[in-house]
C-alpha positions as CSV (number, residue, x, y, z in Angstrom):
1,M,80.0,73.5,102.2
2,S,83.5,74.3,103.4
3,G,86.3,71.7,103.4
4,Y,89.4,71.1,105.4
5,V,92.0,73.9,105.1
6,P,95.3,72.9,106.7
7,K,97.5,75.2,108.9
8,I,100.3,75.9,106.5
9,G,103.6,76.1,108.3
10,K,102.5,74.6,111.6
11,V,105.5,72.6,112.9
12,T,105.2,71.1,116.4
13,K,106.9,67.7,116.0
14,P,109.3,66.0,113.5
15,P,107.7,64.0,110.7
16,R,106.8,60.4,111.4
17,T,108.6,59.4,108.1
18,Y,110.5,61.4,105.6
19,Q,109.3,61.3,102.0
20,F,111.6,64.2,100.9
21,E,114.7,63.5,103.0
22,S,117.0,64.9,100.4
23,A,115.0,68.2,100.1
24,K,116.4,71.6,101.2
25,L,114.6,74.6,102.7
26,D,114.5,77.5,100.4
27,M,115.4,80.7,102.3
28,L,113.1,82.8,100.0
29,S,110.2,81.2,101.8
30,F,111.3,83.0,105.0
31,C,111.8,86.3,103.2
32,T,108.0,86.7,102.8
33,S,105.3,87.4,105.3
34,P,101.5,87.7,105.5
35,V,100.5,91.3,105.8
36,E,97.3,91.8,107.8
37,I,95.5,95.1,107.3
38,T,93.5,96.8,110.0
39,G,91.0,99.4,108.8
40,L,90.1,102.7,110.3
41,G,87.9,102.1,113.4
42,C,88.5,98.3,113.3
43,S,89.8,96.4,116.3
44,E,90.8,93.3,114.3
45,F,92.4,92.9,110.9
46,S,90.0,93.1,108.0
47,T,92.0,91.6,105.1
48,H,95.4,90.2,104.3
49,A,98.0,90.4,101.6
50,T,101.6,89.5,101.1
51,G,104.9,91.3,101.8
52,F,108.6,90.6,101.7
53,F,111.7,91.9,103.4
54,W,114.4,94.0,101.6
55,K,117.6,95.5,102.9
56,H,119.3,98.7,101.9
57,N,122.1,100.5,103.7
58,D,121.7,98.3,106.8
59,Q,117.9,99.2,106.9
60,S,115.3,96.5,106.7
61,Y,112.0,97.3,104.8
62,L,108.7,95.5,104.4
63,V,107.7,95.7,100.7
64,T,104.2,95.2,99.4
65,N,101.8,96.9,97.0
66,W,100.8,100.6,97.3
67,H,97.2,99.6,97.0
68,V,97.5,97.3,100.0
69,L,98.6,100.2,102.2
70,T,96.1,102.7,100.9
71,G,93.0,100.7,99.9
72,L,93.1,102.5,96.5
73,N,93.6,101.3,93.0
74,P,96.7,103.4,91.9
75,L,95.7,103.3,88.2
76,T,92.1,104.5,88.7
77,G,91.8,106.0,92.2
78,E,88.9,103.6,93.0
79,R,88.5,102.4,96.6
80,N,88.8,98.7,97.0
81,S,85.7,96.6,96.9
82,K,85.6,96.2,100.7
83,A,85.7,100.0,101.2
84,L,88.6,99.5,103.6
85,I,90.6,102.5,104.8
86,P,93.9,101.0,106.1
87,E,95.2,102.3,109.4
88,S,97.9,99.8,110.4
89,V,99.5,96.6,109.3
90,H,100.6,93.5,111.1
91,F,103.3,91.3,109.7
92,F,105.6,88.5,110.9
93,C,109.4,89.1,110.8
94,S,111.6,86.1,110.4
95,T,114.6,85.1,112.6
96,L,116.7,81.9,112.4
97,S,118.0,79.8,115.3
98,S,120.0,76.6,115.4
99,A,118.3,73.4,116.5
100,D,119.7,72.2,119.8
101,D,120.5,68.7,118.5
102,N,121.9,69.9,115.1
103,P,123.7,73.3,115.0
104,S,123.8,73.2,111.2
105,L,120.0,73.0,111.0
106,F,118.3,76.4,111.2
107,A,114.7,76.6,112.4
108,P,112.8,79.8,111.6
109,T,110.7,81.7,114.1
110,R,108.1,84.3,113.4
111,K,107.4,87.4,115.5
112,R,104.2,89.4,115.1
113,C,104.9,93.1,114.5
114,R,102.7,96.1,114.0
115,V,103.2,99.4,112.1
116,E,100.9,102.4,112.2
117,L,100.6,103.6,108.6
118,Y,100.4,107.3,109.6
119,Q,102.3,109.3,112.2
120,S,101.2,112.8,112.8
121,D,99.2,112.5,109.5
122,R,102.4,111.7,107.6
123,A,102.5,108.3,105.8
124,R,105.1,105.9,107.1
125,W,105.8,104.2,103.8
126,Y,107.9,105.2,100.8
127,Q,106.6,105.2,97.2
128,H,108.3,105.5,93.9
129,P,109.6,108.9,92.8
130,N,107.7,108.5,89.5
131,F,104.5,107.5,91.2
132,E,102.4,110.5,89.9
133,D,103.4,109.7,86.3
134,E,103.4,105.9,86.3
135,R,101.3,104.9,89.3
136,I,103.8,102.3,90.4
137,D,102.0,99.9,92.8
138,I,104.9,99.2,95.2
139,A,105.5,100.6,98.6
140,A,108.2,100.1,101.3
141,I,107.9,100.5,105.0
142,P,111.2,101.1,106.9
143,L,111.4,98.8,109.9
144,E,113.9,100.7,112.1
145,N,112.9,100.3,115.8
146,V,110.0,98.0,114.7
147,C,111.6,94.5,114.5
148,R,114.9,92.8,113.6
149,V,115.0,90.7,110.5
150,D,117.9,88.3,110.0
151,D,120.1,89.1,107.0
152,A,119.3,85.8,105.3
153,C,115.6,86.7,105.4
154,H,115.9,89.6,103.0
155,V,115.0,88.8,99.4
156,N,118.0,90.8,98.0
157,Q,120.5,88.8,100.1
158,Y,119.8,85.8,98.0
159,G,122.3,84.8,95.3
160,F,120.5,85.8,92.1
161,Q,121.7,85.6,88.5
162,K,120.2,87.3,85.5
163,L,118.4,84.7,83.3
164,F,117.5,84.8,79.6
165,H,113.8,85.6,79.2
166,M,111.1,85.0,76.6
167,V,107.4,85.3,76.7
168,G,105.8,82.1,78.0
169,G,108.7,81.6,80.5
170,D,107.7,80.3,84.0
171,V,107.2,82.8,86.8
172,L,106.9,81.8,90.5
173,I,104.6,84.0,92.7
174,V,105.4,83.5,96.4
175,G,102.7,84.5,98.8
176,Y,99.7,83.8,101.0
177,P,96.4,83.2,99.1
178,L,94.9,81.6,102.2
179,G,94.5,82.9,105.7
180,S,95.6,79.6,107.2
181,Y,99.3,80.5,107.8
182,D,100.7,79.4,111.1
183,G,104.0,78.5,112.8
184,W,106.8,78.9,110.3
185,M,104.3,80.6,107.9
186,V,105.8,79.1,104.8
187,P,104.2,80.7,101.7
188,I,102.6,79.0,98.7
189,W,104.6,79.1,95.5
190,K,102.2,79.6,92.7
191,R,103.4,79.0,89.1
192,G,102.5,81.3,86.3
193,S,104.0,82.5,83.0
194,L,105.1,85.7,81.3
195,A,101.9,86.5,79.4
196,T,103.3,89.4,77.4
197,E,106.6,90.1,75.6
198,P,109.0,91.0,78.4
199,L,110.7,93.7,76.3
200,V,107.4,95.6,75.8
201,Q,106.1,97.6,78.8
202,I,102.3,97.6,79.5
203,D,100.6,101.0,78.9
204,D,104.1,102.7,79.0
205,K,104.5,101.6,82.6
206,P,107.3,99.4,84.0
207,M,105.1,96.4,84.3
208,F,104.3,93.1,82.6
209,L,101.4,90.7,82.6
210,V,101.4,87.3,84.2
211,D,99.1,84.3,83.4
212,A,98.4,82.8,86.8
213,A,95.4,81.7,88.9
214,T,95.8,83.8,92.1
215,T,93.6,85.4,94.8
216,E,93.6,88.8,96.6
217,G,96.0,87.5,99.3
218,M,98.8,87.3,96.8
219,S,99.0,91.1,96.3
220,G,102.5,92.2,97.2
221,S,104.1,88.8,96.5
222,P,107.7,88.7,95.2
223,M,108.0,87.1,91.8
224,F,110.9,84.9,90.6
225,R,112.1,83.2,87.5
226,R,113.7,79.9,88.2
227,V,115.4,77.3,86.1
228,F,116.4,73.8,87.3
229,G,119.5,72.3,85.7
230,P,121.5,74.0,83.0
231,A,120.3,77.6,82.6
232,A,120.6,80.2,79.8
233,L,121.8,83.4,81.2
234,A,121.2,87.0,80.1
235,D,124.7,87.4,78.6
236,N,123.9,84.4,76.2
237,S,126.2,82.1,78.1
238,M,125.1,78.7,79.6
239,K,125.4,77.8,83.3
240,L,125.9,74.1,82.8
241,D,126.7,72.9,86.3
242,A,123.7,74.5,88.0
243,V,121.2,72.7,90.2
244,V,118.9,75.7,90.3
245,T,119.2,79.3,89.0
246,T,116.9,82.1,90.3
247,E,116.2,85.7,89.5
248,F,114.0,88.2,91.3
249,V,111.9,89.8,88.5
250,G,109.0,91.6,90.1
251,V,106.2,92.4,92.6
252,Y,102.8,90.9,91.9
253,A,99.8,93.3,92.1
254,G,96.9,91.0,91.2
255,N,94.5,92.3,88.4
256,L,93.9,95.7,90.2
257,M,90.2,95.1,90.2
258,S,90.0,94.6,86.5
259,S,87.1,92.2,85.8
260,E,88.4,91.7,82.2
261,L,91.9,90.6,83.4
262,G,90.4,88.6,86.3
263,R,88.2,86.6,84.0
264,I,91.2,85.3,82.1
265,N,93.4,84.8,85.2
266,V,95.9,87.5,84.1
267,G,97.5,89.9,86.6
268,Y,100.1,92.7,86.8
269,G,103.8,92.3,87.7
270,W,105.9,95.5,88.4
271,Y,109.6,95.4,87.6
272,G,111.7,94.2,90.5
273,R,114.3,96.9,89.9
274,L,111.8,99.5,91.2
275,V,112.2,98.3,94.8
276,D,115.8,99.5,95.0
277,E,114.7,102.8,93.4
278,I,112.1,103.3,96.1
279,V,114.3,102.6,99.1
280,T,117.1,104.8,97.6
281,A,114.9,107.8,96.8
282,K,112.9,107.6,100.1
283,I,109.9,109.6,98.8
284,Q,107.2,109.8,101.5
285,G,104.0,108.0,100.6
286,N,100.9,109.9,99.6
287,S,97.4,108.5,99.5
288,D,95.8,111.9,99.0
289,I,96.8,112.1,95.3
290,F,93.3,111.3,94.3
291,E,91.9,113.9,96.8
292,T,90.5,111.2,99.0
293,T,90.3,111.5,102.8
294,R,91.4,109.0,105.4
């Protein structure tokens, strides 16, 4: 029996009463987007994941997992369980406009955009220059001539600071585990924790493990560490007057079809610094590394 699933982000009228009148919108919620995947020969999207917007040299990018755009597990070469061969992606770019009755209040709008994943048999996305050695599960699609994303809606335009980290520290995974997004399309902020020592890479790859109960739709989510109140910073100083301090730490990749990890609710997070390395190197994507065919 299925229950009621609300339309998350649907905003058509002001609240009847305000419970959280002193709350503030977090711009990071509008730096994310559902990513709808259309398979080869399919007329409608077959599955969904999460992506987020990044800016480099005045170019906007949609960042998500490599496995979302290829349908392949980058660590094993296995096709995903739905046997989907991705052909195009739909996403929803964010723009901000002032409310007519309050110019200081910005209201987000979402515009559906589509990108074909291949043009003349060449992949449209970029992957990490060390992909063949480390199988880094992050990809970035340049959005030039596709859509305009407001500056404030790029993750790396947020005012981050480097925090002090230890195993067990909270991690926030921001994405779309449900297909019920609508309107403003605000994501769900899922809380997890660093499940492995952050100084120790997993399997000699730039990734860490996260203890979090997530679903397939969270693949490609940005991951943040956040401290409310006084915060210990990476340089061993204390930020005493802070309300909230945030750091972008990674890109969530789920459990990459590992039944062992899935059973204990543990997934992979790839280092956040890899995103800048991808958009700087601009290495064309390649889904044929495992000698598969599209």
